[in-house]
TORFI-372272 format. One record per residue: chain; residue number from 1; x negated, y negated, z of N, C-alpha, C in turn. Coordinates in nm, 3 decimals, decimal comma. Atoms other than C-alpha are relative to their C-alpha. Example, Ala and Ser with C-alpha at 12.3 -4.5 7.8 and 13.67 -1.06 7.14 Angstrom:
BEGIN
{'A'; 1; {-0,089; 0,119; 0,000}; {-1,230; 0,450; 0,780}; {-0,090; -0,120; 0,000}}
{'A'; 2; {0,082; 0,119; -0,006}; {-1,367; 0,106; 0,714}; {0,077; -0,109; 0,073}}
REM end
This chain:
BEGIN
{'A'; 1; {-0,047; -0,143; -0,103}; {4,570; -3,505; -2,443}; {-0,113; -0,041; 0,128}}
{'A'; 2; {0,113; 0,000; -0,128}; {4,427; -3,453; -2,113}; {-0,066; 0,160; 0,007}}
{'A'; 3; {0,005; -0,141; -0,025}; {4,262; -3,137; -2,027}; {-0,038; 0,050; 0,117}}
{'A'; 4; {-0,032; -0,044; -0,103}; {4,311; -2,920; -1,757}; {-0,080; 0,124; 0,033}}
{'A'; 5; {0,093; -0,105; -0,061}; {4,098; -2,647; -1,551}; {0,073; 0,150; -0,071}}
{'A'; 6; {-0,036; -0,127; 0,059}; {4,113; -2,263; -1,658}; {0,148; 0,061; 0,099}}
{'A'; 7; {-0,132; -0,046; -0,102}; {4,330; -2,212; -1,327}; {0,102; -0,051; 0,034}}
{'A'; 8; {-0,117; 0,036; 0,031}; {4,529; -2,468; -1,356}; {0,131; 0,016; -0,104}}
{'A'; 9; {-0,092; -0,058; 0,106}; {4,653; -2,342; -1,698}; {0,037; 0,146; 0,054}}
{'A'; 10; {-0,025; -0,158; -0,046}; {4,646; -1,987; -1,556}; {0,164; 0,004; 0,074}}
{'A'; 11; {-0,066; -0,027; -0,088}; {4,921; -2,076; -1,270}; {0,137; -0,090; -0,116}}
{'A'; 12; {-0,110; 0,077; 0,050}; {5,129; -2,301; -1,570}; {0,086; 0,140; -0,067}}
{'A'; 13; {-0,010; -0,137; 0,041}; {5,080; -1,935; -1,761}; {0,125; 0,054; 0,061}}
{'A'; 14; {-0,050; -0,121; -0,068}; {5,219; -1,735; -1,497}; {0,175; -0,058; 0,041}}
{'A'; 15; {-0,152; 0,111; 0,007}; {5,549; -2,004; -1,449}; {0,057; 0,054; -0,082}}
{'A'; 16; {-0,043; 0,007; 0,140}; {5,621; -1,941; -1,790}; {0,041; 0,139; -0,077}}
{'A'; 17; {-0,052; -0,139; 0,039}; {5,689; -1,549; -1,773}; {-0,136; 0,103; -0,036}}
{'A'; 18; {0,111; -0,059; 0,054}; {5,295; -1,476; -1,866}; {-0,035; 0,095; 0,122}}
{'A'; 19; {0,113; -0,021; -0,122}; {5,122; -1,182; -1,666}; {-0,093; 0,034; -0,035}}
{'A'; 20; {0,160; -0,086; 0,015}; {4,774; -1,071; -1,610}; {-0,002; 0,112; 0,066}}
{'A'; 21; {0,013; -0,111; 0,064}; {4,684; -0,786; -1,743}; {-0,104; 0,072; 0,067}}
{'A'; 22; {0,110; -0,040; -0,076}; {4,333; -0,736; -1,622}; {-0,104; -0,127; -0,027}}
{'A'; 23; {0,126; 0,102; 0,004}; {4,011; -0,936; -1,581}; {-0,126; 0,046; -0,041}}
{'A'; 24; {0,096; -0,082; -0,005}; {3,718; -0,879; -1,726}; {-0,163; -0,123; 0,028}}
{'A'; 25; {0,046; 0,145; -0,084}; {3,419; -1,104; -1,569}; {0,060; -0,136; 0,017}}
{'A'; 26; {-0,061; 0,108; -0,017}; {3,507; -1,431; -1,568}; {0,110; -0,068; -0,114}}
{'A'; 27; {-0,099; -0,002; 0,048}; {3,818; -1,376; -1,852}; {0,112; 0,065; 0,061}}
{'A'; 28; {-0,129; -0,058; -0,026}; {4,157; -1,309; -1,752}; {0,133; -0,005; -0,131}}
{'A'; 29; {-0,075; -0,027; 0,102}; {4,350; -1,187; -1,979}; {0,194; 0,030; -0,011}}
{'A'; 30; {-0,145; 0,000; 0,004}; {4,733; -1,234; -2,013}; {0,066; 0,053; -0,146}}
{'A'; 31; {-0,104; -0,014; 0,085}; {5,023; -1,113; -2,192}; {0,144; -0,016; 0,021}}
{'A'; 32; {-0,168; 0,008; 0,009}; {5,417; -1,164; -2,269}; {0,080; 0,087; 0,022}}
{'A'; 33; {-0,043; -0,111; 0,043}; {5,636; -0,888; -2,228}; {0,145; 0,002; -0,141}}
{'A'; 34; {-0,029; -0,013; 0,096}; {5,819; -0,822; -2,569}; {-0,091; -0,118; -0,122}}
{'A'; 35; {0,088; 0,104; 0,066}; {5,548; -1,057; -2,719}; {-0,165; 0,125; -0,071}}
{'A'; 36; {0,146; -0,119; 0,057}; {5,203; -0,900; -2,898}; {-0,117; -0,111; -0,005}}
{'A'; 37; {0,132; 0,107; 0,001}; {5,006; -1,267; -2,840}; {-0,049; 0,105; 0,126}}
{'A'; 38; {0,084; 0,007; -0,063}; {4,734; -1,254; -2,612}; {-0,106; -0,115; 0,050}}
{'A'; 39; {0,050; 0,153; -0,009}; {4,574; -1,510; -2,412}; {-0,161; 0,058; 0,035}}
{'A'; 40; {0,112; -0,031; -0,103}; {4,180; -1,439; -2,280}; {-0,078; -0,159; 0,087}}
{'A'; 41; {0,026; 0,117; -0,097}; {4,159; -1,743; -2,035}; {-0,111; 0,004; 0,031}}
{'A'; 42; {0,105; 0,014; -0,102}; {3,811; -1,839; -1,916}; {0,028; -0,101; 0,151}}
{'A'; 43; {-0,013; 0,025; -0,113}; {3,829; -1,897; -1,571}; {-0,158; -0,037; 0,083}}
{'A'; 44; {0,128; 0,053; -0,040}; {3,490; -2,105; -1,453}; {0,007; -0,118; 0,113}}
{'A'; 45; {-0,021; 0,127; -0,030}; {3,565; -2,272; -1,150}; {0,088; -0,093; -0,007}}
{'A'; 46; {-0,079; 0,127; -0,001}; {3,748; -2,642; -1,144}; {-0,048; 0,021; -0,155}}
{'A'; 47; {0,026; -0,002; 0,092}; {3,569; -2,643; -1,493}; {0,110; -0,048; -0,134}}
{'A'; 48; {-0,115; 0,004; 0,055}; {3,812; -2,798; -1,735}; {-0,048; 0,070; -0,190}}
{'A'; 49; {0,039; -0,037; 0,100}; {3,843; -2,670; -2,050}; {0,001; -0,033; -0,163}}
{'A'; 50; {0,019; 0,122; 0,110}; {3,782; -2,808; -2,395}; {0,057; 0,006; -0,087}}
{'A'; 51; {-0,124; 0,057; 0,069}; {4,033; -2,947; -2,619}; {0,057; 0,112; -0,085}}
{'A'; 52; {-0,074; -0,097; 0,081}; {4,029; -2,729; -2,884}; {0,043; 0,173; 0,005}}
{'A'; 53; {-0,064; -0,137; -0,118}; {4,078; -2,394; -2,668}; {0,127; -0,031; 0,029}}
{'A'; 54; {-0,161; 0,022; -0,075}; {4,349; -2,559; -2,470}; {0,070; -0,023; -0,122}}
{'A'; 55; {-0,088; 0,035; 0,084}; {4,520; -2,660; -2,803}; {0,063; 0,133; -0,030}}
{'A'; 56; {-0,045; -0,103; 0,013}; {4,507; -2,310; -2,914}; {0,076; 0,039; 0,062}}
{'A'; 57; {-0,069; -0,078; -0,117}; {4,595; -2,138; -2,607}; {0,213; -0,097; -0,007}}
{'A'; 58; {-0,122; 0,067; 0,032}; {4,899; -2,406; -2,629}; {0,122; 0,032; -0,072}}
{'A'; 59; {-0,085; -0,009; 0,095}; {5,010; -2,314; -2,949}; {0,010; 0,211; -0,004}}
{'A'; 60; {-0,064; -0,116; -0,015}; {4,996; -1,936; -2,863}; {0,145; -0,022; 0,068}}
{'A'; 61; {-0,082; 0,027; -0,102}; {5,200; -1,977; -2,562}; {0,120; -0,040; 0,012}}
{'A'; 62; {-0,137; 0,073; 0,025}; {5,455; -2,197; -2,706}; {-0,025; -0,112; 0,084}}
{'A'; 63; {-0,008; 0,086; -0,095}; {5,377; -2,495; -2,459}; {-0,042; -0,101; -0,066}}
{'A'; 64; {0,062; 0,118; 0,065}; {5,383; -2,836; -2,533}; {-0,053; -0,090; 0,045}}
{'A'; 65; {0,114; 0,091; -0,067}; {5,180; -3,134; -2,423}; {0,072; -0,050; 0,117}}
{'A'; 66; {-0,045; 0,055; -0,074}; {5,457; -3,244; -2,208}; {-0,011; 0,085; 0,109}}
{'A'; 67; {-0,026; -0,128; -0,108}; {5,499; -2,902; -2,014}; {-0,159; 0,011; 0,095}}
{'A'; 68; {0,132; -0,025; -0,095}; {5,122; -2,975; -1,882}; {0,019; -0,124; 0,111}}
REM end
C-alpha cells in the first residue's frame, strides 16, 4: 500500500462528499451528511500519513485501495 499526504487524502474525502466541519490546529475535522462517522485528519504539510492511520481512515470513509 502506498502512503499519501494528509492534503491529498483531504481532497479525496471532499470528492466523495465529506465536508470540512472545522479546523483545530493542524487537524481538519470531516463529517458526511447522513453519517455519524467523523474523521480527524492531521495535515502536516507534505508529510505522509502513517499506514495504520491511513487504513483506519479508509475503513471509516469506505474507501478502497484502488480509489487512492
